[in-house]
N, C-alpha and C positions, 0 to 999 in steps of 0.2 A: 629728767623725763627720759626712758629709752624712749628709741622711737619706735614704732610699730613697725612688725614682720608679720608677713602671710598676706592673705586674701581675705577682703568682707564675706559674708554671706550672700551681697547681691552680687559680688562679681561671680564669688562661685554659679550660682542661680543662671546666670546669662549663660556663661559657658554652658552648661549642661541642657540647655533651653537650645543656644545654638547647635552642638555636638544632633543633639535628638532631632532639629530640621535637617540638616547636613544628610543622617541616617537615614529618615522619614524619606527622604529625594534622591538621595544616592543608591540605598539597596536593591530597588527595584529595578535600575538598570544593570544592575551585575548579577540580578539572579533572575533567569528566564524560565519562568514555571511551566511557559506555555508551553513550549514545545517540548516537556515529558508529559504533559497533558495530552497535549495530541497524539503522540504515541502510545502512550497507555489506552486512549479509547480507540485507536485503528486495531491494539493487540486485543481490546475485547471484542470489537468488530471480527476479527479474524478467527478470536475461537470461537463466537458464536455462528459464524457461516459453517464453520468446517463442521461445526454439529450439528448445527437444522440441513446440512447437506447430507449427513450419514443419516441422520431422523429421516429425512424427506426420500434418502432411497430404500430404506431398511421398509419404509411405509410401503414404495409404488411395488413392492415385490408381494406382499398380502393378497390373495386374491380375495377381489370382490371391492378392491378398492376405487377408487375413483379420480381421475386427472382433475386438478380444479377443484375437487371438493374436500378432498382427503390429504393430497400433495399437493409439488407443484411441479409439475412437467418441465423438465429440462432435457430437451433434445440435442444430440451428441451437435459439435458445431454451432452452439449458442457463444456467442461472445461471454466472457467472464461478466461484464455490467449486468446484459439481461439475466444470466443467472444469479448473480449476488444479490440487484435491486428484486427479482422474484420469493429469494430466502429471506431476506431481511425483514423487521417490523418496518411498517409503512412510516412510521411515525421518526426513523431515524435522519437526522441531515446527512445524506450523503454527499451535499455541497461541501463538505468536511472534509471528505474522505476524497481519495484517487484509487481509481480501480481498472487495471490496464492485464493483458494475460489473453492466452483463450487462443485460439478457441476453445472449449471443450472439447475432449476427444468422443469418439462414439462407442467405444467399449465400454459399458454399463458393469462391469465385474469390480468395481475398485480400482483398478487400474489404469489409472490416470495417467497421463505422460506429461502432461500439462499443465501446469500451476494457474493461478488466477493469483495478481497479486494488489496488496491494501494497502494505503501507504494514507498519514494524514497529511492534509494542508499545509501544516505548518514546514517553515523552511527546514532544513536540515533530517527530514522525519523518518524515521525508520521503515523498510518495507516489510509488508508479513505476507509470508505464502499462503493458496489457500487451495488445499485441492476441494475439486467441484465434483461430483460423482453423478453423471446422467440418468436420468429414470428411464429412457426409451431404450431396449431393447438392441 
């Protein structure tokens, strides 16, 4: 009788199971999606703040509109954190972002020279610049 060559089915199954366990444990250590997700969220917040700042400024220029009711009053000299927290939805968890920069310039004609910066609190996060337009003349 010839000696058998090759592997038995059970040996192959055991090797596949071991490789599956190693892959399930090792892959998350090499693929860090948390940083990418944090950067994407910060970029989304920065875009939303830029848009809401422009809409807020435009609304403030309409005769008869009232600060606090129709738009958020943003005075020149305000900090970026104060202005941004007034513009974004209260449901946004601001603890996941760092806000820096400022103060907001006093020129309300959209010619801002200072930019606010928004970044995720994830390590190595990208910083996104946002221009806030004050509503006061």
